[in-house]
C-alpha positions in Angstrom: 300.3 29.0 117.3 297.6 26.3 117.1 294.0 27.2 116.4 290.9 25.0 116.5 288.5 24.5 113.6 285.2 22.8 114.1 285.0 21.6 110.5 281.4 20.4 111.0 280.2 23.8 112.2 277.0 24.7 110.4 276.2 21.2 109.1 272.5 20.6 109.9 271.8 17.8 112.4 275.5 17.0 112.9 274.7 15.2 116.1 272.5 12.7 114.2 275.1 11.9 111.6 277.6 9.0 111.6 279.3 9.7 108.3 280.5 12.9 106.6 280.0 12.5 102.9 279.6 14.5 99.7 282.0 16.5 97.6 279.7 19.5 97.7 279.6 19.5 101.5 283.4 19.2 101.7 283.8 22.1 99.2 281.4 24.2 101.2 283.3 23.6 104.4 286.6 24.4 102.7 285.2 27.7 101.5 283.5 28.5 104.9 286.8 28.1 106.7 289.0 29.7 104.0 291.3 26.7 104.0 293.1 27.9 100.9 294.3 30.9 103.0 295.0 28.7 106.0 297.3 26.5 103.9 299.7 29.4 103.4 299.7 31.0 106.9 302.2 30.3 109.7 299.7 28.7 112.1 298.9 25.0 112.8 295.3 23.9 113.1 293.4 21.2 115.0 290.5 20.0 113.0 287.8 19.0 115.4 285.4 16.3 114.3 282.7 15.2 116.7 283.2 11.8 118.2 279.9 10.5 116.8 281.3 10.7 113.3 282.7 7.2 112.6 283.6 7.6 109.0 284.5 10.3 106.5 283.9 9.5 102.9 286.7 10.2 100.4 284.4 12.6 98.6 284.0 14.8 101.6 287.6 14.7 102.6 288.9 15.5 99.1 286.4 18.4 98.8 287.6 19.8 102.1 291.3 18.9 102.1 292.4 17.3 98.9 293.8 20.5 97.5 295.7 21.1 100.8 297.2 17.6 100.8 298.5 18.2 97.3 299.8 21.6 98.3 301.9 20.1 101.1 303.0 17.2 98.9 303.5 14.7 101.7 301.3 13.1 104.4 303.7 14.2 107.1 303.8 17.9 106.1 300.0 18.0 105.7 299.6 16.5 109.2 302.1 18.9 110.6 299.8 21.7 109.5 296.4 20.0 110.2 296.0 17.8 113.2 292.7 15.9 113.4 290.9 15.5 116.7 288.5 12.6 116.0 287.8 9.0 116.8 290.1 6.3 115.5 287.7 5.1 112.8 287.3 8.6 111.4 291.1 9.0 111.4 291.5 5.8 109.3 289.1 7.4 106.8 291.2 10.6 106.8 294.4 8.6 106.2 292.8 7.0 103.2 291.7 10.4 101.9 295.3 11.7 102.3 296.6 8.7 100.3 293.9 9.3 97.6 294.8 12.9 97.3 298.6 12.1 97.0 297.8 9.5 94.4 295.5 11.9 92.5 292.6 9.6 93.0 289.7 12.0 92.6 286.5 10.4 93.9 283.3 11.6 92.2 285.0 13.9 89.7 
């Protein structure tokens, strides 16, 4: 079963933003959506990111998904669990974040 998650839900003025950034914001969204629990359930998730977001800083991505990437151990397994519905530029940022997590590059920590 596939479920949608609007990862930016609750972020103030999201329609005015072009970039998701900040470790704290990523951590907040991870907790809000209980991603630790999602990692171990049997469902797949579509992470919806508004099309106006053109970039996702590594700090935000690692806060929200770094632990998950490391849990799944490969880019392929992570992307089997979490599919990203976003524009192409944002997906490039996500791919960079996945690589950072797999290489234990921990931005801003």
